[in-house]
N, C-alpha and C positions, 0 to 999 in steps of 0.2 A: 207760340201761345195763341190760342184761339180767343176771339172776342168774348166768348161766353165765360172765359176764365179771368178776364181783366178785373182787377180789384179784389178777387177772391183770395182769402188767406190760405197759405199752403204750409203744411207741416210734414216733417219726417219723424217717424217714431220707430225706435229700435225695440226689440223684444216684443214685437207687435202682435204675434200670432195668438197669444193667450194671456190670461192673468191681467195684471194692471196695464200692460201695454195694449192689449186688445180693448180693454174698457176705455182707455184713453183715446184710441182711434175712434171708437163709437161716439164718445163725448164730443170730440172735435168735429166729427161728421154732422152731428145734430146742430152744430154751430155754423155749418156751411163751409167748413174747411175742405180742401183737397188734401189727401194724405198719402204719402209714400210709406207703406208699411213694411218695415225691414225685420227679418227674423232669420236665424240660421237654419231653422227647421231641421235640426240635427236628430230629432226623435231619440231613438235608442241605438243609433248607428255609430260608426267609428269616428265620426267628426265631433262627438261630444268631447268637451274638455276633460283632461285627465282627472280621474277621481269622481266624476259625476256619475252616480249610479242610479239615477232616476231618469225616466224619459223626458226629453225636452219637447218643445212643440213640433208639430209635423207640418208638412206642406198642406195636408188636409185642413188643419186648423187655420192656416193662412188663407187658403182658398175659401173657406167658409166665411171668414171675415169680409173678404172681397165680395162674395156673392150677396151678402147682406147690404153692401153699399157699393154696388157696381159702378155707379157714376162718380164716386168720390174717392175710392181707394185703389191705389196701384201697388201690387205686391212686388217685393224685391228680396230675393234670398241672398243673404250675406251674413257672415260672422263678424261681430264687432271687433274681433281680434285682427281682422284683415282690413287694414286701413285703405288699401287700394280698392277693395270691394265697396267699402263705405263711401269712398270718393265717387265711385260710379253711381251709387244711389242718390247722393246729393246732386250730382250733375244732372241725373235724369229728372229730378224734381224741377230743376230750373229750366231744363230744355223743354219739358212738357208743359209746365205751368207759368214759366217766366219769372219765378221768384221763390224765395224760401223765407217764411216768416217765423216759424216756430219749430223747434227741435226738442223732442223728448227722448232722453237716453234712459230707457227702462230695462234694457237687456242685462241680465245678471244670472248667476248660479249660486247655489247653496252647498257648502261643504263644512263639515265639522264633526264633533263628537268626541274629541280628545283634548287633553290639556295642551297648551302651547308646545311644551318640550317633547311631546310625542306626536305632534302633527307632522305628517310627511311634507317634505319640501315641495313635492309635486302639487300638493293641494294648495299650499300657499301661493305658488306660481299661478295656478288656475284661477284663484280668486283675484289675484293682482291683475292678470292679463285680461280677464273677462269683465270683472266688476269695476275695475279702476281704469286700466288702459283702454278698455272698450269705450268708456265715456270720454276719455282723453281723445281717442281717435275720432269719435263722433263730433266732438267740438272742433277739432283741428280741421276737419274737411268741410264742416257746415258753416262755421262762423264767417269764413271769407265770402261765401255766397250771400250771407245776410248783410255784411258790410257793403257789398257791391250792389245790393238790390235796390228797389225803388223806394223802400221805406224802412231804413235801419232803425229809426226811432220806435217802430212797432214790432221789432224782432225780439224773440225770447228764446233762451236756451234753458231747458229744465232737466235736471238730472234726478232720477229716483234714487234716493239714499235709503235710509232705514233708521228705525229707532236705535239700531246698533251703531249708528253714527254719533250717538250722544251718550251711550251707555256701554259698559262692558258686560258681555253675555257669557254665561257659563259654557265652557267647552266650545266656544266659537271665537277664539282669539283672532284667527286669521280673517274670518268674516268681519269681525268688529274692526280690525285694522283697515280692511278694504273700505268699509263704509265711512269710517272716519276720514280716509283719504279722499273719498268722493266729496265730502263737505269741504275739505281744503282745496280741492280742485275747483269747485264752483266759486269759492270765495276769491281764489287767485284769478280765475277767468273774469269775474265781475270787475276786479281791479284793473285788469288789462283792457277792459272794454270802456273804461271811464271816458265820458264825453262823446262816445260814438252813437248813443241811443240804444244800441243792442244791450240787453241785460241777461244776467244769469242767476239762477236760483236752484235750490234743491227742495224736494219734497220728501219727508221722512215718514213712511207709513209705519204703523204698528202691525200687529198680527192680522193679516188680511187673508181671506179665504181664497188661496191660490194653490197651484201645484207646488210652488216653492215652500209654502207653509206645511204642506203634507210631507215634503222632504225633511223639513226641520223637525216635525213630529217623529219621523223615523230616527233622526239623530238622537233624540231624547228617549226613544223607546216608548212613545205614547201611542195608544190605540186610537185616540180621538183628538183631532185638531182643536176641537172646542175647549179642550183643557187650557189652551193658551188664553182664553177669554179672562181667566182669573188674573192675568198680568195687566189688564187694562181697566181703567175706571169705568168704562162703558159696560164692562162685564159681558161683552159679546165680541165676536169677531167682526172685523170691518169688511164690507163688501168692496170688491175692486172698483165698482162704479162710484163709490164715495170718494176714493182716492182720485179717480179720474176727474171728478168734478173739481177737486182742488187743483190738479195739474192743469186742467183746462183754463181755470182762472189765471194761473201763472203764465199761461201761453198767450193770454189776451193782451191787448194794448194796455188795459188798466192794470194788468199784472206786473207792469214795470216797477211798481212801488215795492215789490219784495226783492228787488235787486240785491244780490250779495247775501241773501238770507237763506236760512233753512226753515222751511215751513213744517212744523210738527203736526202731522196728520195721523197721530198714533193712538187716538182714543183714550188718552191719559195713561200712557205706558208706565208701568211701575215694576221693573225687573226684581 
């Protein structure tokens, strides 16, 4: 670690190349963080999880993020289903910057469109492995670095859940199950961390203008993602930067007060 990085807060963000993940990286950079930006960059290639029929982020998306913050962001291509690859990302953050203060698990995919009894098992496994075990893997490899770091009392783990973590959504039973599991994961992690100073929380966005929302519109046969605005008391879609600001607070030292909580950033979601 160079002297210029001494005392600077360091974060690792998954699903970092676009959407809420990218917005979070930008929000943390404006607060002076150094960020390891992790994404599978699977695009529309063969490494996409089974059943995902929309393009995921690309290496170009990740490179663009880095070019906007060249002194603050370090890219790392890894799939959250690959625990060993994630361990490499966490180790690199500590090797390069000497610490790891905040982790944001934002990587996820969307699948749905059928009732539970018609949903293919492969789709259920994809959501479980990516949206749930991906967060589990992220916590498992990152939390030990936080506990061993110079300031555990300032360390924060934040998972991106969903309004689907509190509600049942039509023809999205597997996705709803996965997001409910994220909430349980965070609450269990927070309980395991009692007395250490490290905290864990979840942020549950509502309908946010991201590629995943476009995929959700396709599931429902909607031509315009803005139709989802009718399910929120705001009567508009949420911008990823708005969710990122909420996540950035949860990552801060002051954000420890939401330990074990689910922060509803859903614009007044009413399914």
